[in-house]
N, C-alpha and C positions, 0 to 999 in steps of 0.2 A: 638410792640410784636416782640421778637427775632425769627428769622427763625428757630432756633433749637428747639424752644418751640412749633412750629406748628406740628400738627399731621401728620404723614407720610401717604401719600395717596397710597403708594405702598403696596399691600397685598402680603405677602410672604407665599407661599404654598410649603410644602414639597412634594417631589416626590411621597411618598407613598400615599398621599391624592389624587393624580391624578389617581391612579390605585386602587380603592377600591374594596374589595371582599365581597361577601355575608357572613353573619355569619355562622360558621360551625354548623352542627347538632351534639349535644353532644351524641345522642343515636346511631349515626352511627359508627360502628367499621370497620376500614379499614385494609385490609391485607398488606398495604405498607405505607411508610411514604410519606407525601405530600412534594413537593418542596416549597421553599419560593415563595409566590405569586400564588400558585396553590389552587384551591377550587373545591369541588365536586358540579356539577350542576345537575346530574341525577344519580340515582342508582336503581337497580332492580335485577331480577334473570332471567336467561335463563334455558333451560332444563339441561344444563351441570353444571351450577353454577352461581357465582356472575358476574354481569356486571356493570361497573361504567363508568361515563363520567365526566371528569373534563375540565377545560379550557386549559389543556395541553395534556392530553392523554385519550385514551380509554383502559380500563382494562377489559380483558375477561378471565374468568376462564373456561377452557375446561378440564373436568375430573381433573387430578392432575396437569395439566399444567397451568401456569399463564403467560399471554401475556400482555405486556405494549406497546401500539401502539401510538406514538405521533400523534396528529391530523394533523400536517403538512405532515406526511407520507401518509395519506389516500388520494387516488386518485379517486377511484370508490366505490360506495356502491350500491349493487344490491339485490333485493329480488327474491329468486328462490324457486320454489316448495312450496309456501305458507308460510312455517314455517322456512325458511332458509334465513339468511343474508350472502351475500358474500361480503367481504371487500378486495379490491385490493389496494396494497401500491405502492408507487413510487419507492421503492427499490426491487420490484418484488415479495415480500412476499404476501401471501394471507391468509385470516382467514375466517372460516366458523362458524357462530353462529346459534344455533338452539333454537327456542322458543316453548312454549307449545301450543300457538294458533296464529292465523293469526293477531288478533288485537294487541297483544304484538309485533309481528314482524313488523307490519306497524308503530307502535308507535316509536320503536327504530330506524327504518329506517329513519324517519323524524328527530329524534334527532341527530343522527350521521351525516346525510347529512348536516344539518344546522350548526353543530359545525365544520365540516371540510371545509366549503366553505371559500374562501379568505375574509379577512375583508375589510371594506370600507376604513379604514385608517390603515397605516402601524404600528402606535404606539399601535394598538389593538392586535398585536401579543404577544404571551406569553413571548417572550424574554424581552420585556419592563416591564411586570408585575414582572417577576422573578428578574430583576435587581433592581426595585423599592423597593421590599420587602426584599431584601437580605441586611443584616447588615454587614458592614465591608468588602465589596467585591470590593472596588474601585481599589485595586491593581490588580484585574483580568481583568480590562478593558485595555488590552494592545493595544497600538497604532500601527497600521501596519507600517512596516519599510518604506514603500513607501511614507508615509507622511513626513518623515524626510530626508532632503537632506544629512545629515551626514551619515546616514545608506546607502543611495544610493551611496555615494562616497566610503564608505568602501567596498561595494561589487564590485565596478568598480576597486578599487585598488587590491582586491583579484584576479581579473581576469587579472590584469597587463595590463590595457589599457594605451598606451603611450599618454601623453598629446600632443606630437608633431603631432599626427595623429587624435586624437579623442577629443571631447569636450562634456560637458553636457549643453544642450540647455534648457533655461527656457521660450521658446516661448509659451508654453502651461501652464504656472504656474497658470493662472487664468481660465484655461479650455476654452479659447476663440478660439483656433485653432481647437481642437477636444474635445468634451465633454466626449467621452468614453476613452480617453487616460490619462495616468498619467501626473503629472505636470512637471516631469523632463524626458528628452529624451536624449539618447546617439546617436550622429550623427558625421559624418566626420568633421574635423576642418575647411576644406576649403569651407564649405557651410554655408551661413549666414541665419539668421532667416527669412529674407524677401523671400529668395528662398524656405524655408520650408513652408511658407504660400502659395506660388504658387503650391508647390507639393501637399499640402492638397486639393487644388481645383481639382486636377487631379485624386485623389484616392477616391474610394467609402467610404462614411461616413467620409471623411477627415482623414482617418487613414494612415499616411505617413509611409514609411519604417524607422524603428527604430532598432538599434542594441541592442541585449539583452545578448549576450554571446560571449566570445573569447577563442580560444584554446591557452593555455599559451605556448605551444611549437612552433607551426608553425604560429600562429597569425591569422588563419582563424576565421571568425566571423559568427554569425547567426543573421539575421535580420527578422523582421516580419512586415506585412502591410496588406492592403486589395487590391482588384483587381483594375486595372487601368480603368478609364472610357473612353475607346476608341470609343465606339459606332459603328454604322454601317459604319460610314465614316472614321474610323481609325484615330481619333484625336491623336495628339502628345502632349507630355509634356516635353519640353526641360529641365526644371529644374529637373523633375523626372529622365530623362535619365542621367543627370549630377550626381545626387545623387547615382544612382546605379553604375555608373562608378567609383565614388570616393570610394565606398565600396570595389570594386575590387582592386583599387590601394593602399588602406591604409592597406595592409597586412604588418605589421610592419617590416621594414628593408628588405623587399623582393623586389628586383629590377624587377623580372619577374612578369608581370601582369597576374593574374589568372582569368579564365573565371568564372563569377558568375553563380551558379546553381540556377535558379528560380524554386522552387518546388511549383507547383500548385496542391492543394489537390483535385481539381475536375477532371472530365474527359474532354477530348478535346471537345467532343460534347456539354457538358453543358457549358463550357467556351465560345464557339462560340455562343451558344444560348443566353447567357447573354448579348451579344452585342445588342440585340433587346431592352433591358431595359437600355441601356447606359453603360453596363459594358464591360467585355471581358477579354482579356489577353494581355501580352506584345507582340508587333510585333518584330520578329527577325530582320527585316530590320532596325528598329530604335535602338534596343538594341543589337548592334553588338558584345559586349563583354559578352553576356549572352547565356546560354543554358537553354531551358525550358523543364521541365519534368512533366508530368501529373500523379497523383497518383491514380485516379479513385476511390476516397473515396465517399461513399454515403452521401447524404444530411440528414438534421435532420428529414425529413419526412420518409425516408426509415429506419433510425435508430429507430424512434419511433414505426413504424410498426413492426420491428423485435423485439423490446423490449416487446411490447404487446403480440406478439406470444410466446415469452419466458415465460412471466408471465402466460399465458394460459396453457403452458406446465407444469409449476411448480404446477399448480392447478390440472392437470390431474392425474388420478390414473392408467393410462395405463402403464404397465411396459415393456412388450415385444417389443413395438415399440417406446420406449422412446428415444433411441439414434437417430433413423431415424427422429423422430419429432424434436429433437434438431437440427439436420442438416437442417431441413426445415425452422427453424427460422432464419437461416443465422447470428445468433449472433456471433458465433465463427469466421465465415468468415469475418465479419466486423472487429473483433478484429485483425485477422491476417493481413488484409490489412493496418490497422493503424500501427501496429508494423513494417511491412515491409517498410512503408513510413519513419518511424523514423530511421530504419537501413540504408535506402538510404541516409538520411541526415548525419548520423554519418559517413558513408563511405566517403562521399564527404569532410567532415570537417577534419576527423582524418587521413584517408589514402591518400587523394588527396590534402589536404591543400587548399581547395577551399572555398570561401565565399558562403553562401547560403541565399537566400531570400525566405521566406515561406509566402504564402497567399492562401486564398480560395475566397469566394465571399466578405464577410464583414470582415473577419479576427478575429472573436470572437468565433468560434466553432471548426472547424477542425484545424485551425491554432494553437491555444494553445495546442491542443492535440498533434500535431506533434512536436512542438517546446519544450514543457515541457517534453515529453517522451524522446526525443533525448538528452536533457540535463541531464536527469537521467542516460542515458547510458554513456555519456561522462564524467561527473563530479562526483566524489565520494562525494563531499561536499553535494550535493543535496540528497544523500542517508542517510544523518544523519537527526535527528529530527529537528534540527535548520535549516539546509539547505532545507529540504522538505517544511517547512513553508515558507521560503523566496521564493522558487520556485513557490508555489501556489499563494502567495500574489502578486508576480510580473506578472506572465504569465496569471493568471486567474482573479484575483481581480483587479489589477491595470490597465490591458489592456482591461478591459470592457467586460468580458464574462457575458452574460445576465442571471445571476442566478435567478433573480425574475421571468423572463418569462419562462426560461427553467425548473425551479423547481416548478412553480406554486405559487410563493409568491406575485404575483402582486395584487394590490388592485383594487377594483371595478370590472368592466367588463373585464374578462380575455379571451384572445384568446387561445383556446385549441390547435391550430396548432403551437403555439410557444413553447409548452412543448416538451422536449426531454432530455433523460438522458445522455447528452454529458459528463458532469463531472464524472458521475458514470461509463461510459464506459472507461474513462481514468484511473480511479481508478482500474478498472478491469485489465487494462494493467499493472499497477504497481503491482497488485497482481500476475500476471503471472511472472513478473520479480522476485518477492520475492520468488515464488515457484522454479524458476530455479536457483536463486543465493541466497540461504538462509543465507549466511554469509556476504553479502555485504550491508545489510541494517540495520541501527540502530533501526528502528521501526519494530514492529511485525505485524502479520496479524490482531491481535486484534485492533491495531491502525487504520488500513484501514477500518475495519468493523465499528468502532465507527465514523470515519470521514464520511463514506458513510451515516450512519444513521443521523448524526447531520447536514448534508448538507440540509436535508429536515425538521428536527424536530422543527424548530423555537425556540429552547431553547437558542441558541446563535445568536448574530447579525453578525457573520463573513460573512455569505453567503446571507445576505439580500440585496436588491436593485440590480440594473443593472450595475451601474457605481461607480467608486471611488468617484466622485463628490457627488452623492446622498448619499453614505455611510457616507461621512464626515459631511454632513449637518444633516442627520436624525438619524443615528445609533451610531455614534462615541460618547463615554462617556455616553451612555444610555443603553448599553447592555454589556453582558460579551463576552469574546473572547473564541472560542473553543480551541485555542492553549494552553491556560493555563490548561484547563481540560485534554488535551491529553499529557501534559508534566508530565507524571507520570511513575514511574518505572514499573508499571504493563503492560505498553504498549511497553516496551523495548524488543528488540530481543537479547536473551542471546547467540546466535550464532555469533553475530556481532563482527568483528575484524577490527579495524581501522588500516590501513597500511599507514604510512607516515603522512604528514601534508597537503594533498590535493593539494600541489603545482604542482605535476605531475599527469595529468589525467590518471586514470585507467579505461579504456573502457571495458564495458561488452558487449558481443555479444549474444543476446538471440536467441533461436529457435523460428521462426515466423510461421511455418506451422500450419495448423489447427490441425493436429494430435498431436502437442506438447502443445496445449492449454487445459486448464481444466475449467470446469464450476465453477464459484465462489459460491459454495454451502453455505458457511458460511453467505452470504448475501442474495442470491436469495431463498434459502431454509430455512434460519434462524437456521442453526445447531449450531451456537455459541452464540445464543441469551441468553441462561441461564448462560453462563460462566462469564459474565461481569456485574453482579449485585453488586452494592456496598453494604456495610454492612448496611447502613442506608436506603436502598431501593430507593435511588435517584441517579441521574446522576451527581450531582454537590455537593458532600459533602464538607462542609467548611473545611478549614485548608490547610496548605502547602502540596505539593505533597509528601514530604518525610514521611508523616503520613500514606500514602497508600502503603508503601514499602512491607508490608506483603501480599498485594493483588496480588498474583502471579497467572498466568494462570495455572489452574490445568489440566494437560493432562490426556488423557484416560489411559495412562500407569500407572498412580498412582493407579487407581482402579484395573487394571490388577494385579499389584504387591500385593495389599492388599488381593485380592481374592485368588491369587496363594499361598500366604504365609499361609492363613488360611486353605486351602484345602489340601495342599501337604507338606510333610516333606522332600521329595526328589523326583527326577524324574529318573526313571530307564528305561533302554532299554532292551527289551526282544526279544528273537528270533522270537516270533510270530508277532512282530511289526517292520519290517525291514525299514519302511519309517517314523520313528519318526520325527515329525515336531515341532521344537521349534522356535516360533516367538514372544515370549513374549518381550515386550519393557518395560524397567524400567524407572521410572520417573527421572527427572533431579533434582539434589541436589547440594549443595555447595561442590566444590571439595577441598580436603585437601591432604596434603602430606602423603604418605604411601609407604610401600615397600611390595613386594611379600614375602610369607613365604618361608623358606629355607628348604623345603622338596623336595629333588631331586627325590624321588620315585613318587611324585605326578605328576610332569610335565616334568621332565627330563631336566629342564633348569637352576635350581638354585643350588648353592653350598651347600654342607652339613654343612659347617662351617658358622654360622651366621655372624662372624666377617669378612669374606672374601667376596670380590666382585665376582659375578658369572662369570665364564670363559667359553669360548667355547672350542671345541676339540683341537684347535691349541694352547691353553694357553693364548689367548688374552682375555682381559676383555670384557664381553658381552655388546653389545651396542657400543663398541669402536673398530674401525678398526685398525689393525696393518699397513695397507697400508695408502697411503696418503689420508687425509680427502677430501671429496668432498662436496661442498656447495649445499645442497638440499633445502634450505629455499624457493626458488622461486617455486619449484615443490610443496611443501606442501601448499604454498599460493594458487597455482592454484587448488589444490585438494579442499582446504577449500572453496574457492570462488565459485567453480562450483560443489559443492557436492550435487547431487540429492539424493532423497530418494531411497534406494535400499533395498529390502526385500529378505533375503536369506532363502531358504528352504532346509532342509536336505532330499535329494532324494536318497542317497546311503550311504553305510557304510564308504566310503572313504572321504565323504565331510560332516564334522560335524560342520556346521556353526550355531552359536547361536546368531543371530542378526547382525546388521550392525554397525561396530565401528565408522562410520562416522556420524551416527545419534547421535551426542553428546548431543542433547537435551533429548533424550530418553534412551540412553544407560548409565548405571552406572556399573562400574567395581569395585567390593569391595573385600576387603581382610578379610576373616573370616576363619582362619586356624583351630580354635577350633571346629567349627561346621561343618567343611568340611567333606563330605563323603569320605571314603577311596575307593581305587580302587576296592576292593572286594565287597563293598556295591553298587557300581555303576552298576554292572552286576551280575546277579544271575545264570549264566550258563557259560559254556566254550566258547560259541559263543561271549558273551559280553566281556569276558576277552581277546579273540583274537583281538577284535576291539580296546580295550584299548592299548594292546601291540603294535598293528600295528600303532596306532596313535602316541604312544610315540617314536617308532623307526623313523617314518616319521619326527616328530618334531626335534629329535636329529640330524638325518642325513641330513635333508634338510634345516630346518629353521636356525640353528645355523651356518652352514657353508656357507650360501648364503651371499656374501658380500653386494649385493644390499639391502637385507632385513635388515642387521645389520645397515647399514648407515641410512636407512629409520626409523628404530626403534629408533636410536639415536636422530634423529630430532623429531620424534613423541613423545618421552618421555619428550622433552622440551615443547611440546604443551599441554600435558595432565598432570594435577597435581596429579590425583589419578587414579589408575587402580585397581578395586575391582571386585571379582567374587561372586555373590550371592550363598548362601549355597544350594539353591534349584536346581542348575545346576551343573553337574559333572565338576570338575576342568579341567581334561585333555582335554575333548572335547571342552570346552569353550576356553581354551588357543589356541588350534590349530585353532578353528574357527576364533577367533579374529585376530591372526597374519596372517593366510593365507588370510583372507579377506583384511586386510590392505595391504599385499604384492601384492595381485591381483589388487586392486584399484590403488596402487602406480604405478605399472608397466603400467596399462592401461592409467593413466592420463599423465605420463611423457614419455611414449613410450620408456622406458629403457628395455633392453633385459637381462633377468637373465641368468647367465652362466649355 
């Protein structure tokens, strides 16, 4: 009998057969669309409305609000006051569900608690069910760049590492030296792999110093590792000392040897105390070319305690003592310390051209926080969507941050003391940077909100497991990647402006004091939750990202404009209202080319002949200086990159500001000469006419003749495609408000003195 005729003993099973779901109930009507692989397990009613439990989410209807809570986000479930269920999430949000009786409350308490507990096996998480039941989604299983040597080489070439000084070591390609490290490491060329193996024995968890970033101008590098194991007896590691010395010498083409700054994230007391457990810190006597600086950052236990206090505060209804209680949580204080540590690293690398080595105890919590945050400040490439992904995959995923333990994804018996929102705290720091520099990041705040949510949701496999080795064996090609979901136009920042090709580092210097930080309400209080629902009611709608182009973030100013247009035909200033306050923000739309109307009686700036260009009092064309041109592009870039939100209020008759012109996301200036109110319509008494006349005279006499303003407006006109004034705001006061505000901010940012 031929072998080919024999029956095949291998039974082929499709992946969907491995993740079978219970049959759906045809009588059950759902208020949302289920995801692929999602099935309803329990449904019922609470006092406020419907409550549903699936293998992915908990759906709660509270009055008119609908809440979708992924089961991976749920951390605590408590029964309070007999009829109340209190649900606390890992992203600080809390929910309160009320039932009619105690029996129903206890029943749902057991159901939710059982559904939210970690599974016994990792493949029982919803990410595997979702991938198995999704048809045609293989292209969304993006392989992390760190798996591919070519991608690693491309990134090193972008950072301009010289082959004469540095090399890519494959000593850990099989994860034999360090199981929590990536397979490819960048090290000095003069150290061989045998010495690296000896260095691994001297460092905690065998995490050797590895270079991750280089300053393209001065050649200073950033390296990361774990603490040395010096112990009580002060053991030495000669190979480790050699490696640190080579890092300081290999500043490309620099003859002068720079002292290495060793940035220890711990306090000096904690570092010395760790010697009792075999750890410690570098001895200055052995590392003569190094300077050690301690950052005094709290450990994961203090951060977890602070986060729980913050979650308790967000649940509280006390309003008058809210800010004092926020201070007592110390959350913002911890954030401030982390950002100051990153600024210290940036100062050493960018200003002093010194190499920096960063470590804490094990090098997988505070170390990636400092290193990744400092690279965001140093390198504009990491502020793009692509670069941000590369940064997270390298510093957090490849170098072994324990996402499973810190986020509560571990299987079986889980140690609660290992949980800590380390990555969420870092995302909060990125949120602070986005607030302070709204034009320097390609991704929006919605991007960060969704990334924070899906770190815990178990919908994607990106943040499962503790190490890259585990992820490669268990998760790879069996779950979807969160990066493909986030690669959508609706998560792009419309204020972003790319300057150059990232070859020259553009460093940003944030404010790090506690008074300059803001609570991330969009995550901790859930104020943006309803704004990012997809049309199909799911998080992962099929189709390419360009099909979601119309899903833009609808700002609050859109509703303000609609309500204002329906209720008001015009806004008038009366003598009985001397402090008229106009703070309406208008929604962002596509900018188109347009010109201002040519009615000189309305604004005193335009020519009466439409065919002529407007001229100032001296006869020069408006916006063009008769004197020698001055390049102000750098100043405008500075204004754009550091444009904080400023809200102007009209407190006197002389200052008629109608919004902030630098809030380009919310301010629309439109041209509507046909529906514009005349000067006589804007004021109904002599007092109002005097204000208009005074404003016109100030505009003509001051704005047009000011050379600095004319040069600024010339540059500003090239930045803005359309300048339009809505018909509901008087034209004269709006023009004066816009230009005076522009001129004020321009002088403030560039320190130029007006004549």
